[in-house]
Steps between C-alpha positions, in 0.01 A plus 500: 500500500534139385198393708288784362602410145408134551158594637447744215594246236262243650218755488578635150599191299277209396625184671294225333339424168590593144593859595745395768782751533307786340353806669147460625239669280388730781722693737497381863326728754629852545797566731618139522837351410329318213370828363847656515664206321216466246514870407880507484515200265204632302683831447751306290263246347192710420519855640143574389370271776688660791255612768579864569277508809696203634819703460358814658377323814801278574645527847876522552554121516311418183653797318847379599419154361360654179821699450711193578326292231531791256877504563516124438308554175778718366733201485253211459252464215150536649319567170343158447289463815172635359309269266301773328811701417675185375211423265503856368878485449463177299265663250706820488258744664679564828 
């Protein structure tokens, strides 16, 4: 699971530039580890951006990774990974 999580994080998180450490603006391709991690983190950070089709078409491996990250999110704060949601929280809309 650790290897899948590492791959997913590399695909879902910006690694260079001013947005380093934040979720990428667009979800990685469907049914990839990056998609599973991106959607799981997004479900805590900005649930309006979760791709329902991505969730429906996950195979057993990516679904397992999605559920694993969701479990982690219950004990770790994953709310601040989406820039748009952070900006809306700052002005009191979200």
